[in-house]
C-alpha positions as CSV (number, residue, x, y, z in Angstrom):
1,M,4.5,-22.3,-38.8
2,E,7.2,-24.5,-36.6
3,Y,8.3,-22.6,-33.8
4,M,12.5,-22.1,-33.0
5,I,11.6,-22.4,-29.4
6,D,8.0,-23.3,-27.4
7,L,8.4,-20.6,-25.3
8,N,6.5,-23.2,-22.5
9,E,9.8,-25.1,-22.4
10,F,12.0,-22.9,-22.2
11,A,14.8,-22.8,-19.3
12,D,12.7,-25.7,-18.2
13,G,9.3,-24.2,-18.2
14,A,11.4,-21.1,-15.9
15,L,10.1,-19.0,-18.3
16,A,6.2,-19.9,-18.3
17,W,7.0,-20.0,-14.6
18,R,7.9,-16.8,-13.7
19,V,5.4,-15.0,-16.1
20,N,2.6,-16.7,-14.2
21,E,4.7,-15.5,-11.1
22,E,4.6,-12.0,-12.5
23,L,1.1,-12.2,-13.6
24,Q,-0.1,-13.5,-10.2
25,R,1.4,-9.9,-8.4
26,I,-0.5,-8.1,-11.2
27,F,-4.1,-9.3,-10.1
28,E,-3.5,-8.9,-6.6
29,N,-2.5,-5.4,-7.1
30,I,-5.3,-5.1,-9.0
31,A,-7.6,-6.6,-6.4
32,D,-6.1,-4.4,-3.8
33,P,-8.5,-2.4,-2.9
34,N,-5.9,0.5,-1.8
35,T,-4.7,1.1,-5.7
36,D,-6.4,2.1,-8.9
37,P,-7.2,-0.5,-10.3
38,K,-8.2,1.3,-14.2
39,K,-4.3,2.9,-14.4
40,N,-2.3,0.0,-16.1
41,R,0.2,-2.5,-14.7
42,T,3.0,-4.1,-17.0
43,L,4.9,-7.2,-17.5
44,T,8.5,-6.9,-19.6
45,I,10.0,-9.7,-20.2
46,T,13.2,-9.3,-21.1
47,I,15.4,-12.0,-23.0
48,K,19.4,-11.7,-23.4
49,I,21.0,-14.0,-25.7
50,H,25.3,-14.2,-26.5
51,G,27.4,-16.3,-27.6
52,D,30.4,-18.0,-27.2
53,E,34.1,-17.9,-29.5
54,K,32.7,-20.5,-31.9
55,R,29.2,-18.9,-32.4
56,D,27.8,-22.4,-31.7
57,V,26.6,-22.3,-28.5
58,L,24.2,-19.4,-27.1
59,Q,23.9,-18.5,-23.2
60,S,20.5,-17.0,-22.2
61,N,19.0,-15.4,-19.5
62,I,15.5,-14.7,-19.0
63,Q,14.1,-11.9,-16.7
64,A,9.9,-11.5,-16.2
65,K,9.0,-8.1,-14.4
66,S,6.3,-6.8,-13.1
67,K,5.2,-2.8,-12.7
68,L,2.9,-2.8,-10.6
69,V,0.8,0.4,-9.3
70,P,1.0,2.1,-5.6
71,A,-1.2,2.0,-2.7
72,K,-3.4,5.3,-3.2
73,D,-2.4,8.1,-1.4
74,V,-4.1,8.4,2.2
75,E,-4.4,12.2,3.6
76,T,-4.9,13.9,7.2
77,K,-5.1,16.7,8.8
78,L,-2.7,18.4,10.8
79,I,-3.4,21.0,13.6
80,M,0.2,23.1,14.7
81,G,0.3,25.4,17.3
82,A,2.7,26.6,20.2
83,D,3.0,25.8,23.4
84,K,4.1,28.9,26.4
85,Q,7.3,29.1,26.0
86,G,7.3,29.2,21.8
87,N,7.7,25.5,21.6
88,I,6.1,24.6,18.0
89,F,4.6,21.8,18.0
90,G,1.7,19.5,15.5
91,Q,-0.9,16.9,16.2
92,E,-3.5,15.2,13.5
93,L,-6.6,17.0,13.7
94,R,-9.2,14.0,14.1
95,S,-12.3,16.5,14.8
96,G,-12.6,17.6,11.2
97,A,-11.8,21.1,12.7
98,K,-10.1,23.1,14.7
99,G,-11.8,23.3,17.8
100,Q,-14.9,20.5,17.7
101,L,-15.2,18.2,20.2
102,F,-16.9,14.5,18.9
103,M,-17.4,11.4,19.4
104,D,-15.0,8.6,19.3
105,H,-15.0,5.6,18.7
106,D,-15.3,4.1,22.3
107,G,-18.5,6.3,22.9
108,D,-16.9,9.2,24.5
109,V,-16.4,13.0,23.5
110,S,-13.1,13.5,22.2
111,N,-11.1,17.1,21.6
112,D,-10.2,17.9,18.1
113,V,-7.2,16.3,18.4
114,G,-8.8,12.6,20.2
115,E,-8.0,13.5,23.9
116,K,-10.8,12.3,26.3
117,V,-12.8,15.2,27.5
118,L,-15.7,13.0,29.0
119,S,-16.2,9.2,29.5
120,F,-19.3,8.1,30.0
121,R,-18.3,4.5,30.3
122,N,-17.2,5.7,34.4
123,Q,-20.0,7.4,35.3
124,K,-22.7,5.6,36.9
125,A,-26.8,6.0,35.8
126,G,-27.8,9.6,37.3
127,G,-24.9,11.2,36.9
128,E,-22.3,9.8,39.5
129,K,-19.1,9.2,38.5
130,N,-18.4,5.7,39.1
131,D,-14.8,5.1,40.7
């Protein structure tokens, strides 16, 4: 079968170039650890063609686009309370449970919203504070 149009050469290779460009975006999206690799991505190629009044010369427009998978949702917990004036506030819960202390990334003890309660770096051996 003889082809009317060689898709590799169509529009001076622009169709093939755009398809490869969108495929690259899809591959990068699948490789992203923040996305679900099992969900389908879609590559859509649209070629619009219309003629002139004489119907002997046609104009075409080519579009290639991909539909990617968004990054996975990131969840966190918030705690909320009120100050002495009754103003409502919220903060991110860092410890895992309301009212629980935890060791932070610096090795210090922090409260449930990440405020340092005890810093081991500011103390000398024997319990003396290092000023």
